[in-house]
N, C-alpha and C positions, 0 to 999 in steps of 0.2 A: 675586861678584855685585855688580852696579852698577845704577844707575837711569838710564833713558833718558827725557828729556822731549821729547815730540813737540809742537812748536809749530805753531799754525794758520798755513799758508802763505797767500800772497795768491792767492786763487782767482778773482779778478775785477778788471777795471780800475776803480780808483778806490774799491774796497771797503775800508772801514775795519773792518768787523766782520761776522760771519756768525752765524746763528741755529742752535742745535742743534735739529733736527727729529726725530732718531731716534738712539738709542744701540743698537749691536749687541753691546756687551760691558758687563760690570759689574765693579766691584772684586772682585778674586780670580779672574777668568776667565784662563785661559791663552790667549794669542794667538800666531799664527804670522805670520811675515813676509808682507806683502801681504794680510793678512786684513782685511776691511772691518770698521771699528770704529765709525764714525759717519757720519751724513749731515747736511751743513751747507748751509743755504740762504742765498743772497744775494738782492739785489734782482731778479736775473735768472734764476738757475737753482739747482738743488739738485746738490751735488757730493758724491761718495763719498769718505770719508777712509779710507786703508788704512794699516796699521802698517808702519813701515819696518824693525822688528825683531821677534824673537820674545821671549817672556817672559811675566810675569804682570802684569796691570793692578793698579796700587796706588792710583792717583788718577784722578778724571775732573774735567773743568773745571766741570760744572754739570749741571743737569737739562734735560729737553726743554723748549724755549721760551726758554732763556737765551741771551743774546748773548755772543759770545766775540770779542775784538779780534784783529785780524791780528798775528801774532807772539807772542801769549800762549799759555801752556801749555794744550793740549787734553787730552792723556793722559800719564800718567807710568807708565812700564813698567819692572819689575825684570827685568833680563836675567841670564843665567847666566854670561856672560863680561863682559869689560870692553869697553863700548861707548860711545864718546864721543858726547856729544849733538851732533846735527847742527846746523850753522848754519841759520838761516832761508833763506839763499840756496840751500843745498844741497837742502833740503826742496822748495823751490819748482822747482828744476831737476829733481828727481826726479818731482815731480808732473806737470810739463808733459811730461816724457818718456814717462811711463808712461800717463797718462790725459788726453791733450789733449782739452779740450772734451768730456769724458765726461758726457753727460746721463744721469740715472737717473729712474726713476719716483718721483715725490714720494709718500711714504708718507703714509697717513692718520694723523692723531694718535691715539695710544693713549687709550682711554677709561678713566677711573678710576671704578670703582663706588663708590657712596656707602657711607661707613662703612669702606672698606678703607684702612688707613693705610700700605700699602707704598710706599716710595719708588721712584724710577726704577731705583736701583741694587739694590734688594731686592724684586723682585716677589713677590706672594703665591704660596705653594705651591699645587699642584693641590688638596690637601685643604682648604685655606683657601678657595679659590674655589668648591669644591663646597659647603662649609658655608654660604658667604655666599649662593650661589644657591639652596640649599635653604630657607634661612631667609626669602628673599624670596618664595618660593612658598607658604609655610605661611600660610593666612588667619588673621587675628587676630579672635577673636570679639568681637562688640560687647559693651558693659558689661551690656546687658540679658541676654545669654546667659551672661555669666560669673557673674552673681548667682545664688547657690543652685542648684547642680546636684542636682536631685532625681529623676534619671531612675530610680533603683532603686525609687521608690515609685509610679511611673507604671505603670498597667496597659497592656500591649501585647504583641503576639504577637512571637515571635523575628524573623519576617520584617520587621515593622514597625520593631522596634529596629535590625536590620541596615541597613535603608534609611535610617533617620534618622541612623545613625552615618555611612554613606557621604555623606549630604548635609551632615553637620556641623550637624544640627538637635538642639538640646536638647529632649527630650520634655517636660521639666517646663514648657517655654514653650508647648506646644501644647494648645489647649483642645478636648476631644472635643466632637463635635456631639451625640452620644448617650451617656448614661451616663458611665462613668469610664474606659472603655477607648479608647485612641488607635488609629485604624484608618488605613488607607492614604488614604482620602478626607480624613482630617483633615490628614495630611501635605500632600496636594494643595492644600487650602485655605490652609495655612500657607505654602506656596511662593508662592501667588498673592498673599496679603495681608500676609505676614509682613515683607516688605521695608519697609513703611511704619513698622514698629517698629524698624527697624535691621538686619534680617536681609537678607543678600545670598547668594542660592544660588551654588553653585560656578561656574555658566555665566554669571553676570552680570559685566559689566565692572567691573574694580577700578582704582583709581588706581595707577599705577606709581610707584615711588620716584623722587625727583628725581635727575637724572643731571649732575653737573658735568663739563663738557668743556673742557679748556684749549685756548685759541685759539692755535694755533702754526703754524709753516710757511706754507704757501701761504694757508691761511685767514686768518692774521694779516695777510699782504701785502694780500690782497683787502680786508679791513676797513680797513687803514690807507689804501690808495689811494682807496677809495670815500668814506671820510670826508673826506680831503683834497680830493677833487673837489667834494663838495657844500659844503665850507666855503669854498673859494676861488673857485668858478665860479658866477655867476648863470645858472642854467639857464632856458631856455624850451623848450617842445615844441610842434611843429606836426604836425597829423595830416591826411592827405588820403586820400580813397577813390579807388582806381584800378580800372578795369574791365579785367581780365586775361584776358577770354574768348578773344580772338584770340591772345594770347601762349600760353595753355595749350593751345590747338589746335596751334599751331606747335611747341610743346615735345613734344607727343605724336607728331607726324609725325617730328621729328627723332630721337626715342628709338626709334621703330619702325624706322628705317633707319640706326641708328647703327653697326652691325656690332660691331667690336671696341672701339669707343670707349666711354668712360664714360657711364653714364646721367646725363641732365641733370636737375637740380632747377631750381627758380626762381632760386636764388642766383646762377648764372653770368649769367643775363640781366640781373638787377638791377645786378651789378657792372659789366657792359658799358654799361649805361645811365648809371650813375654816372660812369664814366670818361669818356664821350662829353660829359657835361654840365658837368663840373668845369672845363674851360678857360675857360668863360664865367663861372664862379663861383669864382675862385681862393681867396676867403676861407674856403671850406668845407674845402678840403684844406690844413690849416695846423696849426701848433703854436705855442703861446703861452708864451714865457718870462716868467713873472711877475716875477722878479727883475731881469732886464735890460730889461723892458718892450718886448721885441721880438716881432712876430709874423713867423714865416717861412712864406711861401707856397710850398709844394712843387710842383715841376714834374712829379714822378713820383708816382704813386698807390701807396703801399705800404699795402695794405688790411689792417686787423686784422679778425680773424674770431673773435668771441667763441665759445668752445667749452666746453661742460660736461664736466667729467671727474670721476672718483670723488674726486679730491683737492680740487676746486673749479673756479672759472671760470678758464680760461687763454685768452690772445689770440695764437694763431699769426698770422704776417704773410705775406700773398701779396705778394711783391716785384714791382714794376713791373706792376701789374695791367692798366694801360693798354695794354700790348703783347701781351695774351694774348686769344685767341679763347674762345668759350663752352666748347669741348672742353677746351682747355688749362686754363681756370679750374676746370672740373669736376674734372679729374685732380688739379690742385694742392690744391683744397679737401679732396678725399678723403685725399691724402697727408698734409697738415698736421693734419687732424682725427684721423687715426689715430696720428700721431706724438704729439700732445698727450695722447690718452687712454691711450697705453701708456707715457708718460713718456720717449719717445725724441726729442722735439723739442729741437733745439739752442738754445743761448742766443740766438744771432743770429736764430733763427726766432721768438723770442718778444718781440722789442723793435723799436723803430723804426718803428711804424706811424704814418701821417699822417691816417688816417680809419678808423673802425671800424664794421662792420656786426654787429648782434646780432639773433638770431632764435631764437624758441622753437619753430619748427617748427609742428607740429599743435596744440601748446598756445599758439600766438601770441596768442590772445585778440582782442578788438575793437580795442584800442589799447594802446600801451605808452608809458611816459615814461623811456626809458633814461638811464643816468647816464654822463656823457662820460668817456672813457678819457684823463684827463689825462697830458700837456699838450696833447692834441689839442683842437679847438675844436667838433667835431661828432660825433655818433653817429647811425647810421640803423638803425631797427628795422622790418623787414617783419613784418606780422601775418598770421594764418591766412587762407586763401582760403575764402570762403563763397559758396554759390549762392543768389541771391535774384531775385525778379521786378523788373524795372526798366522804365521807359517809354522806348520808342524812337519819338518822334513820338507818334501815337495808338494804338500797338501796345504790349503788354505781353509782354516776352520774358524768357527765362531768361538770367542773366548770373553770371560769376564775378567776384567782387569782393574786393579785398584793401586794407586800410588800410596806409598807410605813414607811420611816425612818424620825426621827426627831432628831436633835442635839440641845442641850440646854446649856445655861450658867448656871452652878450649883450654882453660886453665887445668882442668881435670881430666877431660876425655880427648884423646887424639883422634884425628879424622880416620885413621885405619881401624881403630877400635869401634868407632861408631859404624862404619861401613861393615865391618865383619859381624857386628851385633845384628844389624838389619838383614844381612844375608842369611844368617842362622834363623832369624824369625821367618824370613821368606821361605826356607826349605820346609819349616813345619807347616805353614799355611798352604803351601802348594802341594804337600802331601799330608793331608789332614788326619789320616789314620794315625800318624805318629803322635798327634795330640792326646790320644787315648792309650798309647802304648807305655808300658812301665819302663 
């Protein structure tokens, strides 16, 4: 028998540590070679860790949410034969050879129920979970109901007693309307008015127990990035209303004749308008290095697309968006969104954006104040399209209107520049034929 120490390899350029987002084994478990043992998250992706040997787990580096330094022991495995501990370089070579850039779906953090003291290495047994769930469902009688149970001395028919028992009503607390006998009508009256005295019938809403949820993995990264963005960047937001009636008519015509091409949403048209406008406003498509004090104005538009997934908000990147037409953009949008939601997006598809668009789709609201995706200097948020009457000269017509929001880093972008940029985008969207003109 010997012990094999599996050290955390370098799983990303410039990464000094990684976060444990899920354990797939616990102390005492038998593992086989190449079996998945843990998921580790870096700043860019989540990577699957596999056991290089077979044996029994005797030590784990920590719990979900803990940080582990590169080169530190992640798992200690007791093997049946004499297995020499691999060097860090050997483990890295093995990882690169077997799982090059292997993305996985980021798991949701496990929820710990209140009052359950099991650790990550010793989950509660099914019997314990069942008992805890049952205890949470049993209503706790109010003090007024607990005081003096005198049901045996209350006059009531067996049917009334059975109904009161099903409802959890103490017959001693029910005052008969006539005589000393409790009837069904008295129970009905108690159901209507007894809540004022602390009684809550079974169908009434009850407060659920508090639920502590540890912030780990992608949720922690989002929290850290958003907090850093708001701390470091002086945001300002500008909102403009755009008449997209003509654009929506054009979109409907193109979709009706699209053939095998993907269905067009509003987003590809907006991206084309942004890419056509950016050359005149290069300060919008930029990244700001706080420490170096350098703003890099990018010639290519690598557009980040905020995407909601089960694990949290992810931002896949459309590379060289300025070189794509609306059909190509629609196909790439669908591909990246699906990859992000299924956890198949590669690390390089989730980094390197120069400008971000965020949309809540039909939940877009009237206006938004999006938070900048640092180190970018601007983020654009289209809001939902609504139909309203508007004046065209002396006539009132129906129009489809959409508000467009832009948040900017005031250290880099002036208010005049942001407003002028949005007005230029507005002219293209309100005259959509210009989107296809050379």
